[in-house]
DSSP file (Angstrom, degrees, kcal/mol; ACC not computed):
  #  RESIDUE AA STRUCTURE BP1 BP2  ACC     N-H-->O    O-->H-N    N-H-->O    O-->H-N    TCO  KAPPA ALPHA  PHI   PSI    X-CA   Y-CA   Z-CA
    1    1 A X              0   0    0      0, 0.0     2,-0.2     0, 0.0     0, 0.0   0.000 360.0 360.0 360.0 148.1  136.7  156.9  -26.8
    2    2 A X        -     0   0    0      1,-0.1     2,-0.2     0, 0.0     0, 0.0  -0.494 360.0-109.0 -78.3 146.9  138.9  159.8  -25.9
    3    3 A X        -     0   0    0     -2,-0.2     2,-0.4     1,-0.1    -1,-0.1  -0.498  27.9-128.4 -73.4 143.4  137.5  162.7  -23.9
    4    4 A X        -     0   0    0     -2,-0.2     2,-0.5     1,-0.0    -1,-0.1  -0.790  20.4-124.8 -92.0 135.8  137.1  165.9  -25.8
    5    5 A X    >   -     0   0    0     -2,-0.4     3,-0.6     2,-0.0     2,-0.3  -0.683  23.4-141.4 -81.5 123.9  138.6  169.0  -24.1
    6    6 A X  T 3  S+     0   0    0     -2,-0.5    -1,-0.0     1,-0.2     0, 0.0  -0.656  79.8  17.9 -84.7 139.8  136.1  171.7  -23.6
    7    7 A X  T 3> S+     0   0    0     -2,-0.3     4,-1.5     1,-0.0    -1,-0.2   0.314  87.6 110.9  89.4  -9.3  137.2  175.3  -24.1
    8    8 A X  H <> S+     0   0    0     -3,-0.6     4,-1.7     1,-0.2     5,-0.2   0.900  77.4  51.6 -66.3 -39.1  140.3  174.5  -26.1
    9    9 A X  H  > S+     0   0    0     -4,-0.3     4,-2.0     1,-0.2    -1,-0.2   0.841 105.4  56.4 -65.3 -33.8  138.9  175.9  -29.3
   10   10 A X  H  > S+     0   0    0      2,-0.2     4,-1.8     1,-0.2    -1,-0.2   0.910 105.9  49.3 -67.2 -41.3  137.9  179.1  -27.6
   11   11 A X  H  X S+     0   0    0     -4,-1.5     4,-0.9     1,-0.2    -1,-0.2   0.904 113.6  45.3 -66.5 -40.6  141.5  179.8  -26.4
   12   12 A X  H  X S+     0   0    0     -4,-1.7     4,-0.8     1,-0.2    -1,-0.2   0.853 115.0  48.7 -71.9 -32.4  143.0  179.2  -29.8
   13   13 A X  H  X S+     0   0    0     -4,-2.0     4,-2.2     1,-0.2    -2,-0.2   0.766  99.2  67.7 -75.3 -25.8  140.3  181.3  -31.5
   14   14 A X  H  X S+     0   0    0     -4,-1.8     4,-2.3     1,-0.2    -1,-0.2   0.877  97.5  52.5 -64.6 -37.5  140.7  184.2  -29.1
   15   15 A X  H  X S+     0   0    0     -4,-0.9     4,-2.3     2,-0.2    -1,-0.2   0.897 109.7  48.5 -65.0 -40.0  144.2  185.0  -30.4
   16   16 A X  H  X S+     0   0    0     -4,-0.8     4,-2.7     2,-0.2     5,-0.2   0.892 109.8  52.0 -67.1 -38.8  142.9  185.1  -34.0
   17   17 A X  H  X S+     0   0    0     -4,-2.2     4,-2.1     1,-0.2    -2,-0.2   0.930 111.4  47.1 -62.8 -44.2  140.0  187.3  -33.0
   18   18 A X  H  X S+     0   0    0     -4,-2.3     4,-2.2     2,-0.2    -2,-0.2   0.899 112.2  51.2 -62.4 -40.5  142.5  189.7  -31.3
   19   19 A X  H  X S+     0   0    0     -4,-2.3     4,-2.4     1,-0.2    -2,-0.2   0.933 112.5  44.2 -63.6 -47.1  144.7  189.7  -34.3
   20   20 A X  H  X S+     0   0    0     -4,-2.7     4,-2.0     2,-0.2    -1,-0.2   0.835 111.7  53.7 -71.1 -31.2  142.0  190.5  -36.8
   21   21 A X  H  X S+     0   0    0     -4,-2.1     4,-1.0    -5,-0.2    -1,-0.2   0.927 112.7  43.8 -65.2 -43.9  140.5  193.2  -34.6
   22   22 A X  H  X S+     0   0    0     -4,-2.2     4,-0.9     1,-0.2     3,-0.3   0.887 114.0  50.7 -67.8 -38.9  144.0  194.9  -34.4
   23   23 A X  H  X S+     0   0    0     -4,-2.4     4,-1.3     1,-0.2     3,-0.3   0.853 103.6  59.5 -67.5 -34.8  144.6  194.4  -38.1
   24   24 A X  H  < S+     0   0    0     -4,-2.0    -1,-0.2     1,-0.2    -2,-0.2   0.834 101.2  54.4 -65.0 -32.5  141.2  195.9  -39.0
   25   25 A X  H  < S+     0   0    0     -4,-1.0    -1,-0.2    -3,-0.3    -2,-0.2   0.824 117.8  33.6 -72.2 -31.0  142.0  199.2  -37.3
   26   26 A X  H  < S+     0   0    0     -4,-0.9    -1,-0.2    -3,-0.3    -2,-0.2   0.503  95.4 108.8-102.8  -5.3  145.2  199.8  -39.2
   27   27 A X  S  < S-     0   0    0     -4,-1.3     2,-0.4    -5,-0.1    -3,-0.0  -0.339  78.8-102.3 -75.9 152.7  144.3  198.2  -42.5
   28   28 A X        -     0   0    0     -2,-0.1     2,-0.6     1,-0.0    -1,-0.1  -0.598  37.4-145.2 -70.5 128.0  143.6  200.2  -45.7
   29   29 A X        -     0   0    0     -2,-0.4     2,-0.5    -3,-0.1    -1,-0.0  -0.879  16.0-172.8-105.1 119.9  139.8  200.4  -46.2
   30   30 A X        -     0   0    0     -2,-0.6     5,-0.0     3,-0.0     2,-0.0  -0.947  25.8-123.4-111.0 125.2  138.5  200.3  -49.7
   31   31 A X    >>  -     0   0    0     -2,-0.5     4,-1.3     1,-0.1     3,-0.8  -0.360  18.1-122.9 -67.0 147.1  134.8  201.0  -50.2
   32   32 A X  H 3> S+     0   0    0      1,-0.2     4,-2.1     2,-0.2     5,-0.2   0.849 110.4  59.1 -59.4 -35.7  132.9  198.2  -52.0
   33   33 A X  H 3> S+     0   0    0      1,-0.2     4,-2.4     2,-0.2    -1,-0.2   0.834 102.0  55.0 -64.6 -30.6  131.7  200.6  -54.7
   34   34 A X  H <> S+     0   0    0     -3,-0.8     4,-2.4     2,-0.2    -1,-0.2   0.892 107.0  49.3 -68.4 -39.8  135.3  201.4  -55.6
   35   35 A X  H  X S+     0   0    0     -4,-1.3     4,-2.0     2,-0.2    -2,-0.2   0.919 113.1  46.8 -64.9 -44.1  136.1  197.7  -56.2
   36   36 A X  H  X S+     0   0    0     -4,-2.1     4,-2.2     2,-0.2    -2,-0.2   0.916 113.2  49.0 -64.8 -43.4  133.0  197.3  -58.4
   37   37 A X  H  X S+     0   0    0     -4,-2.4     4,-2.7     1,-0.2     5,-0.2   0.895 109.5  52.2 -63.6 -40.3  133.8  200.5  -60.4
   38   38 A X  H  X S+     0   0    0     -4,-2.4     4,-2.3     1,-0.2    -1,-0.2   0.889 109.7  49.6 -63.9 -39.0  137.4  199.4  -60.9
   39   39 A X  H  X S+     0   0    0     -4,-2.0     4,-2.3     2,-0.2    -2,-0.2   0.912 112.2  47.5 -64.9 -42.8  136.2  196.0  -62.3
   40   40 A X  H  X S+     0   0    0     -4,-2.2     4,-2.4     2,-0.2    -2,-0.2   0.929 112.7  48.4 -65.4 -45.4  133.8  197.7  -64.7
   41   41 A X  H  X S+     0   0    0     -4,-2.7     4,-2.4     1,-0.2    -2,-0.2   0.906 111.9  49.8 -62.0 -42.3  136.5  200.2  -65.8
   42   42 A X  H  X S+     0   0    0     -4,-2.3     4,-2.5    -5,-0.2    -1,-0.2   0.910 110.7  49.7 -63.1 -42.4  139.0  197.4  -66.4
   43   43 A X  H  X S+     0   0    0     -4,-2.3     4,-2.4     1,-0.2    -2,-0.2   0.898 111.3  49.3 -63.4 -40.5  136.4  195.4  -68.4
   44   44 A X  H  X S+     0   0    0     -4,-2.4     4,-2.6     2,-0.2    -2,-0.2   0.913 111.6  48.7 -65.9 -42.5  135.6  198.4  -70.5
   45   45 A X  H  X S+     0   0    0     -4,-2.4     4,-2.4     2,-0.2    -2,-0.2   0.923 113.3  46.7 -63.8 -44.5  139.3  199.1  -71.2
   46   46 A X  H  X S+     0   0    0     -4,-2.5     4,-2.1     2,-0.2    -2,-0.2   0.907 113.9  48.1 -65.8 -41.1  140.0  195.4  -72.1
   47   47 A X  H  X S+     0   0    0     -4,-2.4     4,-2.3     2,-0.2    -2,-0.2   0.921 112.5  48.6 -64.7 -44.0  136.9  195.3  -74.4
   48   48 A X  H  X S+     0   0    0     -4,-2.6     4,-2.2     1,-0.2    -2,-0.2   0.898 111.5  49.9 -63.4 -40.6  137.9  198.5  -76.1
   49   49 A X  H  X S+     0   0    0     -4,-2.4     4,-2.4     1,-0.2     7,-0.3   0.883 110.8  49.9 -64.9 -37.7  141.5  197.3  -76.6
   50   50 A X  H  < S+     0   0    0     -4,-2.1    -2,-0.2     2,-0.2    -1,-0.2   0.894 112.2  46.7 -68.8 -39.5  140.2  194.0  -78.1
   51   51 A X  H  < S+     0   0    0     -4,-2.3     3,-0.3     1,-0.2    -2,-0.2   0.861 114.5  48.0 -69.0 -35.2  137.8  195.9  -80.5
   52   52 A X  H  < S+     0   0    0     -4,-2.2     2,-0.3     1,-0.3    -2,-0.2   0.897 133.4  11.2 -72.0 -41.9  140.6  198.3  -81.5
   53   53 A X    ><  -     0   0    0     -4,-2.4     3,-2.0    -5,-0.2    -1,-0.3  -0.849  66.0-163.4-141.3  99.9  143.2  195.5  -82.1
   54   54 A X  T 3  S+     0   0    0     -2,-0.3    -4,-0.1    -3,-0.3    -3,-0.1   0.650  84.9  70.3 -62.2 -14.3  141.8  191.9  -82.1
   55   55 A X  T 3         0   0    0      1,-0.2    -1,-0.3    -5,-0.0    -5,-0.1   0.638 360.0 360.0 -78.0 -12.4  145.3  190.4  -81.6
   56   56 A X    <         0   0    0     -3,-2.0    -1,-0.2    -7,-0.3    -2,-0.1   0.477 360.0 360.0 -77.6 360.0  145.5  191.7  -78.0
C-alpha cells in the first residue's frame, strides 16, 4: 500500500480558509430576516397575480 502524506490536506485547505476569510470582510452582508421577508413578499405577489389572472 502507498504511504499517505500527512499534512498535505492542511496546506491545501489553508489557502481556501484565507480566501474565504478575506472574502467575508468585503462581501455584501444580507441579514437572514431580509431573505425570509423577500421570499414571503415574492410568494404573496405571485399568489395575488395568480388570483387576479389565472393565466399567469
